[in-house]
All heavy atoms as TSV, in Angstrom:
chain	resi	resn	atom	element	x	y	z
A	1	ARG	N	N	3.759	-5.977	6.712
A	1	ARG	CA	C	5.038	-5.982	5.921
A	1	ARG	C	C	5.375	-7.473	5.758
A	1	ARG	O	O	5.914	-8.075	6.656
A	1	ARG	CB	C	6.061	-5.271	6.699
A	1	ARG	CG	C	5.891	-3.839	6.845
A	1	ARG	CD	C	6.993	-3.101	7.611
A	1	ARG	NE	N	7.911	-4.037	8.237
A	1	ARG	CZ	C	8.524	-3.810	9.315
A	1	ARG	NH1	N	8.289	-2.725	10.036
A	1	ARG	NH2	N	9.411	-4.649	9.916
A	2	PRO	N	N	5.104	-8.005	4.466
A	2	PRO	CA	C	5.472	-9.333	4.228
A	2	PRO	C	C	6.993	-9.669	4.471
A	2	PRO	O	O	7.765	-8.943	4.107
A	2	PRO	CB	C	5.116	-9.572	2.793
A	2	PRO	CG	C	4.146	-8.386	2.554
A	2	PRO	CD	C	4.560	-7.303	3.378
A	3	GLY	N	N	7.200	-10.739	5.074
A	3	GLY	CA	C	8.618	-11.171	5.351
A	3	GLY	C	C	9.195	-10.689	6.620
A	3	GLY	O	O	10.238	-11.003	6.963
A	4	ALA	N	N	8.592	-9.675	7.145
A	4	ALA	CA	C	9.083	-8.998	8.388
A	4	ALA	C	C	8.530	-9.858	9.638
A	4	ALA	O	O	7.465	-10.326	9.615
A	4	ALA	CB	C	8.648	-7.601	8.520
A	5	PRO	N	N	9.348	-9.922	10.586
A	5	PRO	CA	C	8.861	-10.722	11.854
A	5	PRO	C	C	8.099	-9.870	12.717
A	5	PRO	O	O	8.026	-8.579	12.487
A	5	PRO	CB	C	10.264	-11.093	12.534
A	5	PRO	CG	C	11.193	-9.928	12.133
A	5	PRO	CD	C	10.779	-9.560	10.629
A	6	GLY	N	N	7.252	-10.474	13.597
A	6	GLY	CA	C	6.496	-9.751	14.553
A	6	GLY	C	C	4.991	-9.781	14.212
A	6	GLY	O	O	4.565	-10.167	13.127
A	7	TRP	N	N	4.339	-9.254	15.146
A	7	TRP	CA	C	2.891	-9.134	15.000
A	7	TRP	C	C	2.344	-8.468	13.861
A	7	TRP	O	O	1.410	-8.829	13.246
A	7	TRP	CB	C	2.281	-8.536	16.406
A	7	TRP	CG	C	0.918	-8.553	16.406
A	7	TRP	CD1	C	-0.010	-7.617	16.086
A	7	TRP	CD2	C	0.058	-9.661	16.870
A	7	TRP	NE1	N	-1.402	-8.050	16.292
A	7	TRP	CE2	C	-1.274	-9.324	16.724
A	7	TRP	CE3	C	0.394	-11.034	17.324
A	7	TRP	CZ2	C	-2.319	-10.176	17.100
A	7	TRP	CZ3	C	-0.688	-11.905	17.643
A	7	TRP	CH2	C	-2.065	-11.486	17.507
A	8	GLU	N	N	3.022	-7.391	13.443
A	8	GLU	CA	C	2.582	-6.590	12.316
A	8	GLU	C	C	2.713	-7.333	10.970
A	8	GLU	O	O	1.971	-6.845	10.050
A	8	GLU	CB	C	3.526	-5.240	12.227
A	8	GLU	CG	C	3.412	-4.269	13.414
A	8	GLU	CD	C	4.122	-4.738	14.549
A	8	GLU	OE1	O	5.223	-5.521	14.472
A	8	GLU	OE2	O	3.759	-4.517	15.806
A	9	ALA	N	N	3.475	-8.215	11.025
A	9	ALA	CA	C	3.601	-9.270	9.770
A	9	ALA	C	C	2.497	-10.149	9.558
A	9	ALA	O	O	2.419	-10.697	8.414
A	9	ALA	CB	C	4.940	-9.890	9.759
A	10	LEU	N	N	1.673	-10.323	10.471
A	10	LEU	CA	C	0.521	-11.265	10.308
A	10	LEU	C	C	-0.484	-10.806	9.383
A	10	LEU	O	O	-0.892	-9.643	9.504
A	10	LEU	CB	C	-0.052	-11.604	11.677
A	10	LEU	CG	C	0.865	-12.260	12.760
A	10	LEU	CD1	C	0.075	-12.545	14.016
A	10	LEU	CD2	C	1.481	-13.589	12.241
A	11	THR	N	N	-0.937	-11.662	8.571
A	11	THR	CA	C	-2.068	-11.392	7.619
A	11	THR	C	C	-3.356	-11.447	8.465
A	11	THR	O	O	-3.485	-12.027	9.504
A	11	THR	CB	C	-2.126	-12.366	6.546
A	11	THR	OG1	O	-2.498	-13.688	7.081
A	11	THR	CG2	C	-0.880	-12.473	5.724
A	12	PRO	N	N	-4.484	-10.871	7.908
A	12	PRO	CA	C	-5.792	-10.991	8.601
A	12	PRO	C	C	-6.205	-12.428	8.914
A	12	PRO	O	O	-6.678	-12.714	9.965
A	12	PRO	CB	C	-6.697	-10.299	7.659
A	12	PRO	CG	C	-5.951	-9.318	6.879
A	12	PRO	CD	C	-4.526	-10.056	6.730
A	13	THR	N	N	-5.897	-13.317	8.025
A	13	THR	CA	C	-6.316	-14.783	8.220
A	13	THR	C	C	-5.516	-15.396	9.297
A	13	THR	O	O	-5.894	-16.043	10.142
A	13	THR	CB	C	-6.091	-15.596	6.856
A	13	THR	OG1	O	-7.003	-15.043	5.956
A	13	THR	CG2	C	-6.455	-17.064	7.099
A	14	GLU	N	N	-4.182	-14.974	9.335
A	14	GLU	CA	C	-3.300	-15.451	10.405
A	14	GLU	C	C	-3.796	-14.932	11.770
A	14	GLU	O	O	-3.747	-15.545	12.786
A	14	GLU	CB	C	-1.744	-15.040	10.122
A	14	GLU	CG	C	-1.261	-15.871	8.996
A	14	GLU	CD	C	0.155	-15.215	8.558
A	14	GLU	OE1	O	0.420	-14.087	8.774
A	14	GLU	OE2	O	0.791	-16.033	7.875
A	15	VAL	N	N	-4.187	-13.625	11.861
A	15	VAL	CA	C	-4.791	-13.133	13.038
A	15	VAL	C	C	-5.958	-13.916	13.532
A	15	VAL	O	O	-6.102	-14.168	14.795
A	15	VAL	CB	C	-5.073	-11.621	12.936
A	15	VAL	CG1	C	-5.684	-11.129	14.170
A	15	VAL	CG2	C	-3.649	-10.885	12.681
A	16	LYS	N	N	-6.862	-14.213	12.635
A	16	LYS	CA	C	-8.004	-15.095	12.951
A	16	LYS	C	C	-7.568	-16.356	13.409
A	16	LYS	O	O	-8.051	-16.880	14.398
A	16	LYS	CB	C	-8.897	-15.340	11.734
A	16	LYS	CG	C	-9.734	-14.157	11.250
A	16	LYS	CD	C	-10.512	-14.533	9.986
A	16	LYS	CE	C	-11.041	-13.292	9.260
A	16	LYS	NZ	N	-11.621	-13.586	8.019
A	17	ILE	N	N	-6.621	-17.003	12.952
A	17	ILE	CA	C	-6.124	-18.320	13.346
A	17	ILE	C	C	-5.468	-18.155	14.732
A	17	ILE	O	O	-5.668	-19.026	15.629
A	17	ILE	CB	C	-5.146	-18.919	12.357
A	17	ILE	CG1	C	-5.982	-19.338	11.046
A	17	ILE	CG2	C	-4.408	-20.221	12.898
A	17	ILE	CD1	C	-5.083	-19.826	9.940
A	18	VAL	N	N	-4.749	-17.139	14.947
A	18	VAL	CA	C	-4.187	-16.853	16.249
A	18	VAL	C	C	-5.249	-16.740	17.239
A	18	VAL	O	O	-5.140	-17.395	18.395
A	18	VAL	CB	C	-3.305	-15.587	16.355
A	18	VAL	CG1	C	-2.953	-15.185	17.778
A	18	VAL	CG2	C	-1.994	-15.670	15.546
A	19	ALA	N	N	-6.282	-16.056	16.983
A	19	ALA	CA	C	-7.385	-15.972	17.957
A	19	ALA	C	C	-8.090	-17.338	18.227
A	19	ALA	O	O	-8.326	-17.656	19.498
A	19	ALA	CB	C	-8.527	-15.029	17.370
A	20	LEU	N	N	-8.237	-18.067	17.261
A	20	LEU	CA	C	-8.842	-19.569	17.460
A	20	LEU	C	C	-7.743	-20.531	18.282
A	20	LEU	O	O	-8.105	-21.166	19.192
A	20	LEU	CB	C	-9.067	-20.096	16.205
A	20	LEU	CG	C	-10.273	-19.348	15.448
A	20	LEU	CD1	C	-10.407	-19.945	14.080
A	20	LEU	CD2	C	-11.550	-19.409	16.162
A	21	VAL	N	N	-6.406	-20.250	17.993
A	21	VAL	CA	C	-5.403	-21.021	18.672
A	21	VAL	C	C	-5.501	-20.536	20.232
A	21	VAL	O	O	-5.437	-21.392	21.166
A	21	VAL	CB	C	-4.008	-20.803	18.208
A	21	VAL	CG1	C	-3.003	-21.244	19.141
A	21	VAL	CG2	C	-3.963	-21.548	16.803
A	22	THR	N	N	-5.583	-19.349	20.447
A	22	THR	CA	C	-5.699	-18.767	21.823
A	22	THR	C	C	-6.881	-19.281	22.430
A	22	THR	O	O	-6.791	-19.550	23.748
A	22	THR	CB	C	-5.646	-17.117	21.665
A	22	THR	OG1	O	-4.497	-16.705	21.091
A	22	THR	CG2	C	-5.646	-16.554	23.204
A	23	ARG	N	N	-7.917	-19.519	21.795
A	23	ARG	CA	C	-9.230	-19.982	22.363
A	23	ARG	C	C	-8.988	-21.502	22.742
A	23	ARG	O	O	-9.853	-22.054	23.521
A	23	ARG	CB	C	-10.346	-19.816	21.462
A	23	ARG	CG	C	-11.762	-20.125	21.943
A	23	ARG	CD	C	-12.808	-19.581	21.071
A	23	ARG	NE	N	-12.956	-20.433	19.804
A	23	ARG	CZ	C	-13.803	-20.453	18.915
A	23	ARG	NH1	N	-14.663	-19.436	18.955
A	23	ARG	NH2	N	-13.997	-21.260	17.907
A	24	GLY	N	N	-8.044	-22.084	22.154
A	24	GLY	CA	C	-7.833	-23.559	22.404
A	24	GLY	C	C	-8.377	-24.475	21.414
A	24	GLY	O	O	-8.344	-25.697	21.658
A	25	ASP	N	N	-8.765	-23.922	20.220
A	25	ASP	CA	C	-9.294	-24.762	19.108
A	25	ASP	C	C	-8.208	-25.636	18.643
A	25	ASP	O	O	-7.063	-25.267	18.442
A	25	ASP	CB	C	-9.889	-23.927	18.071
A	25	ASP	CG	C	-11.297	-23.203	18.463
A	25	ASP	OD1	O	-11.462	-23.185	19.653
A	25	ASP	OD2	O	-11.855	-22.584	17.583
A	26	SER	N	N	-8.546	-26.818	18.216
A	26	SER	CA	C	-7.586	-27.816	17.549
A	26	SER	C	C	-7.460	-27.340	16.089
A	26	SER	O	O	-8.295	-26.634	15.573
A	26	SER	CB	C	-8.125	-29.226	17.681
A	26	SER	OG	O	-9.356	-29.285	16.847
A	27	THR	N	N	-6.452	-27.991	15.411
A	27	THR	CA	C	-6.247	-27.737	14.115
A	27	THR	C	C	-7.507	-28.139	13.273
A	27	THR	O	O	-8.026	-27.324	12.366
A	27	THR	CB	C	-5.012	-28.543	13.587
A	27	THR	OG1	O	-3.897	-28.128	14.271
A	27	THR	CG2	C	-4.855	-28.324	12.082
A	28	ALA	N	N	-8.043	-29.184	13.638
A	28	ALA	CA	C	-9.336	-29.673	12.881
A	28	ALA	C	C	-10.503	-28.670	13.115
A	28	ALA	O	O	-11.211	-28.380	12.155
A	28	ALA	CB	C	-9.726	-31.041	13.311
A	29	ASP	N	N	-10.626	-28.165	14.339
A	29	ASP	CA	C	-11.744	-27.192	14.608
A	29	ASP	C	C	-11.518	-25.905	13.847
A	29	ASP	O	O	-12.407	-25.429	13.240
A	29	ASP	CB	C	-11.732	-26.793	16.093
A	29	ASP	CG	C	-12.133	-27.959	17.042
A	29	ASP	OD1	O	-12.801	-28.941	16.572
A	29	ASP	OD2	O	-11.736	-27.947	18.207
A	30	ILE	N	N	-10.264	-25.473	13.742
A	30	ILE	CA	C	-9.862	-24.298	12.995
A	30	ILE	C	C	-10.234	-24.462	11.587
A	30	ILE	O	O	-10.824	-23.519	10.876
A	30	ILE	CB	C	-8.436	-23.824	13.259
A	30	ILE	CG1	C	-8.273	-23.444	14.794
A	30	ILE	CG2	C	-8.084	-22.648	12.383
A	30	ILE	CD1	C	-6.780	-23.304	15.151
A	31	ALA	N	N	-9.882	-25.624	11.078
A	31	ALA	CA	C	-10.008	-25.895	9.595
A	31	ALA	C	C	-11.528	-25.895	9.287
A	31	ALA	O	O	-11.977	-25.257	8.340
A	31	ALA	CB	C	-9.498	-27.256	9.234
A	32	ARG	N	N	-12.399	-26.576	10.187
A	32	ARG	CA	C	-13.765	-26.461	9.923
A	32	ARG	C	C	-14.398	-25.035	9.974
A	32	ARG	O	O	-15.187	-24.684	9.199
A	32	ARG	CB	C	-14.547	-27.379	10.995
A	32	ARG	CG	C	-14.550	-28.875	10.606
A	32	ARG	CD	C	-15.436	-29.681	11.518
A	32	ARG	NE	N	-14.995	-29.622	12.924
A	32	ARG	CZ	C	-14.052	-30.507	13.464
A	32	ARG	NH1	N	-13.548	-31.427	12.581
A	32	ARG	NH2	N	-13.784	-30.487	14.675
A	33	SER	N	N	-14.035	-24.313	10.981
A	33	SER	CA	C	-14.614	-23.040	11.182
A	33	SER	C	C	-14.120	-21.991	10.071
A	33	SER	O	O	-14.913	-21.160	9.691
A	33	SER	CB	C	-14.271	-22.397	12.514
A	33	SER	OG	O	-13.015	-22.201	12.729
A	34	LEU	N	N	-13.009	-22.237	9.555
A	34	LEU	CA	C	-12.578	-21.288	8.369
A	34	LEU	C	C	-12.626	-21.874	6.993
A	34	LEU	O	O	-12.250	-21.299	6.003
A	34	LEU	CB	C	-11.068	-20.781	8.705
A	34	LEU	CG	C	-10.901	-20.093	9.977
A	34	LEU	CD1	C	-9.405	-19.756	10.096
A	34	LEU	CD2	C	-11.703	-18.804	10.004
A	35	PHE	N	N	-13.221	-23.104	6.952
A	35	PHE	CA	C	-13.408	-23.757	5.723
A	35	PHE	C	C	-12.141	-23.972	4.872
A	35	PHE	O	O	-12.001	-23.683	3.713
A	35	PHE	CB	C	-14.418	-23.061	4.735
A	35	PHE	CG	C	-15.860	-22.888	5.425
A	35	PHE	CD1	C	-16.136	-21.790	6.000
A	35	PHE	CD2	C	-16.660	-23.964	5.559
A	35	PHE	CE1	C	-17.331	-21.531	6.615
A	35	PHE	CE2	C	-17.813	-23.767	6.171
A	35	PHE	CZ	C	-18.238	-22.555	6.675
A	36	LEU	N	N	-11.127	-24.501	5.603
A	36	LEU	CA	C	-9.818	-24.724	5.194
A	36	LEU	C	C	-9.472	-26.255	5.435
A	36	LEU	O	O	-10.119	-26.831	6.304
A	36	LEU	CB	C	-8.769	-23.903	5.823
A	36	LEU	CG	C	-8.933	-22.382	5.706
A	36	LEU	CD1	C	-7.925	-21.625	6.686
A	36	LEU	CD2	C	-8.654	-21.952	4.179
A	37	SER	N	N	-8.510	-26.670	4.783
A	37	SER	CA	C	-7.879	-27.992	5.114
A	37	SER	C	C	-7.136	-28.031	6.355
A	37	SER	O	O	-6.480	-26.989	6.645
A	37	SER	CB	C	-7.167	-28.716	3.884
A	37	SER	OG	O	-5.897	-28.028	3.875
A	38	GLY	N	N	-6.917	-29.111	6.944
A	38	GLY	CA	C	-6.089	-29.249	8.122
A	38	GLY	C	C	-4.635	-28.884	7.730
A	38	GLY	O	O	-3.944	-28.279	8.487
A	39	ARG	N	N	-4.218	-29.284	6.623
A	39	ARG	CA	C	-2.961	-29.065	6.119
A	39	ARG	C	C	-2.669	-27.605	5.941
A	39	ARG	O	O	-1.524	-27.025	6.291
A	39	ARG	CB	C	-2.635	-29.812	4.741
A	39	ARG	CG	C	-1.260	-29.608	4.352
A	39	ARG	CD	C	-0.916	-30.488	3.046
A	39	ARG	NE	N	0.362	-30.371	2.634
A	39	ARG	CZ	C	0.983	-31.090	1.884
A	39	ARG	NH1	N	0.383	-32.155	1.298
A	39	ARG	NH2	N	2.191	-30.937	1.556
A	40	THR	N	N	-3.671	-26.854	5.348
A	40	THR	CA	C	-3.613	-25.451	5.237
A	40	THR	C	C	-3.363	-24.729	6.599
A	40	THR	O	O	-2.568	-23.866	6.774
A	40	THR	CB	C	-4.743	-24.828	4.398
A	40	THR	OG1	O	-4.723	-25.505	3.168
A	40	THR	CG2	C	-4.689	-23.353	4.193
A	41	VAL	N	N	-4.161	-25.190	7.533
A	41	VAL	CA	C	-4.063	-24.518	8.895
A	41	VAL	C	C	-2.760	-24.834	9.387
A	41	VAL	O	O	-2.173	-23.900	10.161
A	41	VAL	CB	C	-5.243	-25.082	9.792
A	41	VAL	CG1	C	-5.009	-24.663	11.255
A	41	VAL	CG2	C	-6.643	-24.606	9.277
A	42	ARG	N	N	-2.299	-25.989	9.339
A	42	ARG	CA	C	-0.931	-26.362	9.864
A	42	ARG	C	C	0.185	-25.493	9.226
A	42	ARG	O	O	1.093	-24.958	9.948
A	42	ARG	CB	C	-0.528	-27.762	9.722
A	42	ARG	CG	C	-1.307	-28.726	10.712
A	42	ARG	CD	C	-0.764	-30.136	10.572
A	42	ARG	NE	N	-0.984	-30.790	9.360
A	42	ARG	CZ	C	-2.068	-31.406	8.973
A	42	ARG	NH1	N	-3.119	-31.365	9.795
A	42	ARG	NH2	N	-2.245	-31.974	7.739
A	43	THR	N	N	-0.060	-25.156	7.964
A	43	THR	CA	C	0.910	-24.232	7.267
A	43	THR	C	C	0.860	-22.845	7.872
A	43	THR	O	O	1.766	-22.210	8.129
A	43	THR	CB	C	0.710	-24.268	5.746
A	43	THR	OG1	O	0.884	-25.622	5.236
A	43	THR	CG2	C	1.572	-23.389	5.040
A	44	TYR	N	N	-0.379	-22.391	8.008
A	44	TYR	CA	C	-0.627	-20.971	8.657
A	44	TYR	C	C	0.065	-20.904	9.875
A	44	TYR	O	O	0.771	-19.989	10.236
A	44	TYR	CB	C	-2.043	-20.759	8.692
A	44	TYR	CG	C	-2.711	-20.078	7.448
A	44	TYR	CD1	C	-3.681	-20.675	6.694
A	44	TYR	CD2	C	-2.327	-18.739	7.143
A	44	TYR	CE1	C	-4.338	-20.117	5.638
A	44	TYR	CE2	C	-2.972	-18.155	5.937
A	44	TYR	CZ	C	-3.934	-18.761	5.197
A	44	TYR	OH	O	-4.468	-18.153	4.280
A	45	ILE	N	N	-0.298	-21.907	10.780
A	45	ILE	CA	C	0.392	-21.893	12.166
A	45	ILE	C	C	1.890	-22.003	12.076
A	45	ILE	O	O	2.533	-21.297	12.855
A	45	ILE	CB	C	-0.275	-23.125	12.940
A	45	ILE	CG1	C	-1.724	-22.891	13.176
A	45	ILE	CG2	C	0.497	-23.368	14.233
A	45	ILE	CD1	C	-2.387	-24.048	13.886
A	46	SER	N	N	2.467	-22.676	11.154
A	46	SER	CA	C	3.903	-22.656	10.983
A	46	SER	C	C	4.485	-21.319	10.645
A	46	SER	O	O	5.436	-20.828	11.170
A	46	SER	CB	C	4.273	-23.679	9.835
A	46	SER	OG	O	5.714	-23.628	9.612
A	47	HIS	N	N	3.682	-20.745	9.735
A	47	HIS	CA	C	4.125	-19.337	9.297
A	47	HIS	C	C	3.936	-18.358	10.523
A	47	HIS	O	O	4.794	-17.413	10.736
A	47	HIS	CB	C	3.236	-18.745	8.179
A	47	HIS	CG	C	3.536	-19.483	6.892
A	47	HIS	ND1	N	2.819	-19.329	5.750
A	47	HIS	CD2	C	4.495	-20.357	6.489
A	47	HIS	CE1	C	3.266	-19.995	4.810
A	47	HIS	NE2	N	4.290	-20.819	5.219
A	48	ILE	N	N	2.818	-18.444	11.253
A	48	ILE	CA	C	2.707	-17.663	12.405
A	48	ILE	C	C	3.744	-17.814	13.458
A	48	ILE	O	O	4.316	-16.778	14.025
A	48	ILE	CB	C	1.377	-17.890	13.056
A	48	ILE	CG1	C	0.086	-17.469	12.182
A	48	ILE	CG2	C	1.184	-17.313	14.437
A	48	ILE	CD1	C	-1.177	-18.123	12.507
A	49	MET	N	N	4.113	-19.027	13.724
A	49	MET	CA	C	5.192	-19.362	14.551
A	49	MET	C	C	6.521	-18.779	14.125
A	49	MET	O	O	7.333	-18.134	14.893
A	49	MET	CB	C	5.348	-20.921	14.843
A	49	MET	CG	C	4.199	-21.491	15.571
A	49	MET	SD	S	4.188	-23.196	15.724
A	49	MET	CE	C	5.489	-23.508	16.784
A	50	THR	N	N	6.747	-18.792	12.834
A	50	THR	CA	C	8.025	-18.181	12.394
A	50	THR	C	C	7.965	-16.678	12.590
A	50	THR	O	O	8.997	-16.082	13.009
A	50	THR	CB	C	8.230	-18.428	10.881
A	50	THR	OG1	O	8.303	-19.961	10.807
A	50	THR	CG2	C	9.413	-17.837	10.237
A	51	LYS	N	N	6.923	-15.994	12.180
A	51	LYS	CA	C	6.767	-14.542	12.250
A	51	LYS	C	C	6.847	-14.142	13.707
A	51	LYS	O	O	7.358	-12.991	14.041
A	51	LYS	CB	C	5.443	-14.128	11.617
A	51	LYS	CG	C	5.516	-14.217	10.145
A	51	LYS	CD	C	4.198	-13.846	9.587
A	51	LYS	CE	C	4.086	-13.910	8.048
A	51	LYS	NZ	N	2.836	-13.525	7.444
A	52	LEU	N	N	6.180	-14.869	14.696
A	52	LEU	CA	C	6.391	-14.454	16.070
A	52	LEU	C	C	7.471	-15.043	16.885
A	52	LEU	O	O	7.623	-14.732	18.015
A	52	LEU	CB	C	5.026	-14.840	16.709
A	52	LEU	CG	C	3.778	-14.320	16.108
A	52	LEU	CD1	C	2.579	-14.811	16.938
A	52	LEU	CD2	C	3.755	-12.727	16.201
A	53	ASP	N	N	8.370	-15.789	16.108
A	53	ASP	CA	C	9.474	-16.421	16.841
A	53	ASP	C	C	8.925	-17.283	18.015
A	53	ASP	O	O	9.399	-17.273	19.170
A	53	ASP	CB	C	10.567	-15.425	17.363
A	53	ASP	CG	C	11.819	-16.089	17.655
A	53	ASP	OD1	O	12.104	-17.136	17.057
A	53	ASP	OD2	O	12.654	-15.661	18.499
A	54	ALA	N	N	7.838	-18.028	17.680
A	54	ALA	CA	C	7.194	-18.760	18.773
A	54	ALA	C	C	7.690	-20.336	18.509
A	54	ALA	O	O	7.912	-20.693	17.362
A	54	ALA	CB	C	5.778	-18.812	18.641
A	55	SER	N	N	7.693	-21.056	19.603
A	55	SER	CA	C	8.073	-22.512	19.504
A	55	SER	C	C	6.908	-23.374	19.737
A	55	SER	O	O	7.004	-24.565	19.630
A	55	SER	CB	C	9.301	-22.823	20.456
A	55	SER	OG	O	8.808	-22.465	21.783
A	56	SER	N	N	5.719	-22.895	20.148
A	56	SER	CA	C	4.570	-23.738	20.421
A	56	SER	C	C	3.298	-22.791	20.165
A	56	SER	O	O	3.370	-21.515	20.183
A	56	SER	CB	C	4.646	-24.260	21.753
A	56	SER	OG	O	4.557	-23.150	22.770
A	57	ARG	N	N	2.182	-23.503	20.314
A	57	ARG	CA	C	0.903	-22.831	20.324
A	57	ARG	C	C	0.748	-22.014	21.647
A	57	ARG	O	O	0.020	-20.929	21.575
A	57	ARG	CB	C	-0.351	-23.807	20.294
A	57	ARG	CG	C	-0.470	-24.388	18.899
A	57	ARG	CD	C	-1.467	-25.589	18.946
A	57	ARG	NE	N	-1.935	-26.050	17.695
A	57	ARG	CZ	C	-3.064	-25.814	17.205
A	57	ARG	NH1	N	-4.081	-25.355	17.868
A	57	ARG	NH2	N	-3.269	-26.321	15.968
A	58	VAL	N	N	1.332	-22.422	22.694
A	58	VAL	CA	C	1.308	-21.732	23.955
A	58	VAL	C	C	1.942	-20.275	23.746
A	58	VAL	O	O	1.524	-19.204	24.209
A	58	VAL	CB	C	1.919	-22.407	25.138
A	58	VAL	CG1	C	2.090	-21.549	26.406
A	58	VAL	CG2	C	1.093	-23.637	25.360
A	59	ASP	N	N	3.094	-20.235	23.092
A	59	ASP	CA	C	3.837	-18.977	22.713
A	59	ASP	C	C	2.935	-18.083	21.999
A	59	ASP	O	O	2.906	-16.864	22.091
A	59	ASP	CB	C	5.122	-19.256	22.031
A	59	ASP	CG	C	6.144	-19.842	22.883
A	59	ASP	OD1	O	6.118	-19.872	24.209
A	59	ASP	OD2	O	7.158	-20.437	22.355
A	60	ILE	N	N	2.202	-18.737	20.994
A	60	ILE	CA	C	1.261	-17.916	20.179
A	60	ILE	C	C	0.226	-17.232	21.080
A	60	ILE	O	O	-0.076	-16.005	20.865
A	60	ILE	CB	C	0.708	-18.787	19.031
A	60	ILE	CG1	C	1.684	-19.201	18.015
A	60	ILE	CG2	C	-0.435	-17.972	18.378
A	60	ILE	CD1	C	1.241	-20.267	16.965
A	61	ALA	N	N	-0.362	-18.087	21.876
A	61	ALA	CA	C	-1.420	-17.577	22.797
A	61	ALA	C	C	-0.935	-16.456	23.548
A	61	ALA	O	O	-1.590	-15.457	23.809
A	61	ALA	CB	C	-1.962	-18.749	23.615
A	62	ARG	N	N	0.379	-16.670	24.134
A	62	ARG	CA	C	0.844	-15.628	25.079
A	62	ARG	C	C	1.025	-14.242	24.321
A	62	ARG	O	O	0.667	-13.222	24.859
A	62	ARG	CB	C	2.254	-16.053	25.601
A	62	ARG	CG	C	2.243	-17.058	26.669
A	62	ARG	CD	C	3.614	-17.210	27.293
A	62	ARG	NE	N	3.582	-18.276	28.208
A	62	ARG	CZ	C	4.268	-19.311	28.118
A	62	ARG	NH1	N	5.266	-19.543	27.293
A	62	ARG	NH2	N	4.243	-20.451	29.064
A	63	GLU	N	N	1.537	-14.358	23.068
A	63	GLU	CA	C	1.787	-13.066	22.357
A	63	GLU	C	C	0.349	-12.509	22.023
A	63	GLU	O	O	0.206	-11.328	22.026
A	63	GLU	CB	C	2.485	-13.398	21.108
A	63	GLU	CG	C	2.724	-12.176	20.153
A	63	GLU	CD	C	3.532	-11.123	20.908
A	63	GLU	OE1	O	4.310	-11.339	21.875
A	63	GLU	OE2	O	3.294	-9.897	20.608
A	64	ALA	N	N	-0.629	-13.419	21.701
A	64	ALA	CA	C	-1.893	-12.840	21.382
A	64	ALA	C	C	-2.485	-12.066	22.615
A	64	ALA	O	O	-3.119	-11.030	22.445
A	64	ALA	CB	C	-2.833	-14.050	21.028
A	65	LEU	N	N	-2.388	-12.604	23.796
A	65	LEU	CA	C	-2.894	-11.952	24.974
A	65	LEU	C	C	-2.227	-10.636	25.159
A	65	LEU	O	O	-2.715	-9.667	25.569
A	65	LEU	CB	C	-2.671	-12.902	26.160
A	65	LEU	CG	C	-3.481	-14.144	26.109
A	65	LEU	CD1	C	-3.312	-15.058	27.271
A	65	LEU	CD2	C	-5.005	-13.745	26.160
A	66	ARG	N	N	-0.901	-10.539	24.921
A	66	ARG	CA	C	-0.066	-9.276	25.026
A	66	ARG	C	C	-0.627	-8.317	24.010
A	66	ARG	O	O	-0.494	-7.097	24.323
A	66	ARG	CB	C	1.434	-9.533	24.689
A	66	ARG	CG	C	2.215	-10.084	25.942
A	66	ARG	CD	C	3.701	-9.872	25.705
A	66	ARG	NE	N	4.252	-10.890	24.875
A	66	ARG	CZ	C	4.701	-12.112	25.359
A	66	ARG	NH1	N	4.706	-12.363	26.595
A	66	ARG	NH2	N	5.112	-12.941	24.562
A	67	GLN	N	N	-1.104	-8.767	22.816
A	67	GLN	CA	C	-1.611	-7.905	21.839
A	67	GLN	C	C	-3.056	-7.488	21.998
A	67	GLN	O	O	-3.648	-6.866	21.208
A	67	GLN	CB	C	-1.354	-8.522	20.435
A	67	GLN	CG	C	-0.115	-8.736	19.988
A	67	GLN	CD	C	0.695	-7.475	19.925
A	67	GLN	OE1	O	0.154	-6.413	19.502
A	67	GLN	NE2	N	1.999	-7.516	20.199
A	68	GLY	N	N	-3.716	-8.118	23.092
A	68	GLY	CA	C	-5.075	-7.755	23.443
A	68	GLY	C	C	-6.064	-8.650	22.825
A	68	GLY	O	O	-7.383	-8.360	22.721
A	69	ILE	N	N	-5.602	-9.858	22.258
A	69	ILE	CA	C	-6.505	-10.767	21.772
A	69	ILE	C	C	-6.908	-11.709	22.851
A	69	ILE	O	O	-6.144	-12.409	23.479
A	69	ILE	CB	C	-5.892	-11.661	20.579
A	69	ILE	CG1	C	-5.329	-10.771	19.383
A	69	ILE	CG2	C	-6.880	-12.681	19.995
A	69	ILE	CD1	C	-6.437	-10.059	18.628
A	70	SER	N	N	-8.281	-11.801	23.155
A	70	SER	CA	C	-8.606	-12.695	24.185
A	70	SER	C	C	-9.427	-13.908	23.663
A	70	SER	O	O	-10.023	-13.767	22.636
A	70	SER	CB	C	-9.498	-11.926	25.212
A	70	SER	OG	O	-10.646	-11.362	24.585
A	71	PRO	N	N	-9.280	-14.977	24.430
A	71	PRO	CA	C	-9.979	-16.246	23.958
A	71	PRO	C	C	-11.493	-16.148	24.022
A	71	PRO	O	O	-12.058	-15.240	24.609
A	71	PRO	CB	C	-9.510	-17.241	25.002
A	71	PRO	CG	C	-8.819	-16.508	26.020
A	71	PRO	CD	C	-8.589	-15.223	25.625
């Protein structure tokens, strides 16, 4: 549901990025592995943080682990 907060609002690409964040990948690593620019990855992470009401990558990883996404 676009615009709705929470895990269900994440797009498939955002879920991939969450998994990579949870694994501990840097923005540059994520950009290389998904063939995106660093700026695009930063934008995705910002959108993920908004949707999950997260204040850091650690918060993203915690929510991913709650959702069954493992590093």
